[in-house]
C-alpha positions as CSV (number, residue, x, y, z in Angstrom):
1,M,103.1,109.1,138.8
2,K,106.2,110.1,137.1
3,I,106.1,112.5,134.1
4,N,109.0,112.5,131.7
5,P,108.6,115.5,129.3
6,M,111.5,114.4,127.1
7,H,109.7,111.1,126.2
8,S,106.8,113.0,124.7
9,V,109.1,115.3,122.7
10,N,111.1,112.4,121.4
11,A,107.9,110.6,120.3
12,Y,106.8,113.8,118.4
13,R,110.2,114.0,116.7
14,K,110.1,110.3,115.7
15,Q,106.6,110.9,114.2
16,Q,107.8,114.0,112.3
17,D,110.8,112.1,110.9
18,V,108.6,109.3,109.6
19,T,106.3,111.8,107.8
20,T,109.2,113.7,106.2
21,Q,110.6,110.4,104.9
22,K,107.3,109.5,103.3
23,T,107.0,112.9,101.6
24,T,110.6,112.8,100.2
25,E,110.3,109.5,98.4
26,P,110.3,110.1,94.7
27,T,107.1,109.2,92.9
28,K,107.6,106.6,90.2
29,K,104.2,106.9,88.6
30,Q,104.0,107.9,85.0
31,D,101.1,109.0,82.8
32,Q,100.0,106.6,80.1
33,L,98.0,107.1,77.0
34,Q,96.2,104.3,75.2
35,I,94.4,105.0,71.9
36,S,91.9,102.4,70.8
37,S,92.0,100.9,67.3
38,E,88.6,102.6,66.7
39,A,90.0,106.0,67.5
40,K,93.0,105.4,65.2
41,K,90.6,104.5,62.4
42,M,88.6,107.7,63.0
43,Q,91.8,109.7,63.0
44,E,92.8,108.2,59.6
45,S,89.4,108.7,58.1
46,S,89.2,112.3,59.3
47,Q,92.0,113.4,57.0
48,L,90.4,115.0,54.0
49,S,90.8,113.6,50.6
50,A,92.0,115.8,47.7
51,D,88.6,115.8,46.0
52,R,86.8,116.8,49.2
53,Q,89.4,119.5,50.0
54,E,88.9,120.9,46.5
55,K,85.1,121.0,47.0
56,I,85.5,122.8,50.3
57,S,87.9,125.3,48.9
58,K,85.4,126.1,46.0
59,L,82.5,126.5,48.5
60,K,84.6,128.8,50.7
61,A,85.5,130.9,47.7
62,D,81.9,131.1,46.5
63,I,80.8,132.1,50.0
64,D,83.5,134.8,50.3
65,Q,82.5,136.2,46.9
66,G,78.8,136.1,47.6
67,K,78.0,133.7,44.8
68,Y,76.8,130.8,47.1
69,K,73.1,130.4,47.2
70,V,71.3,128.1,49.6
71,N,68.7,125.7,48.0
72,A,65.9,125.9,50.6
73,N,64.0,123.0,49.1
74,E,67.1,120.7,49.3
75,V,67.7,121.8,52.9
76,A,64.1,121.1,53.9
77,R,64.2,117.7,52.2
78,K,67.4,116.7,54.1
79,F,65.8,117.8,57.4
80,Y,62.7,115.8,56.6
81,D,64.8,112.7,55.7
82,F,66.8,113.0,58.8
83,W,64.0,113.5,61.3
84,S,61.7,110.9,59.7
85,K,64.0,108.0,60.3
């Protein structure tokens, strides 16, 4: 049986060359983003109207000044309505 040590070294080098060629190829994949029409509608509706923004500003000012009082009966009624559905 004849053993040729150069043959095994060449086979190893050929395999190594193939793996380096595979890793050096540039990737052509790109990220893509798709927004559904429902998400677009939600985004448009999430913008606050002027009336709602004014109400929020007034509530924030009342809370900061300590004037805002919570109506416990109204809160309890809303909880009841929500949980009794």
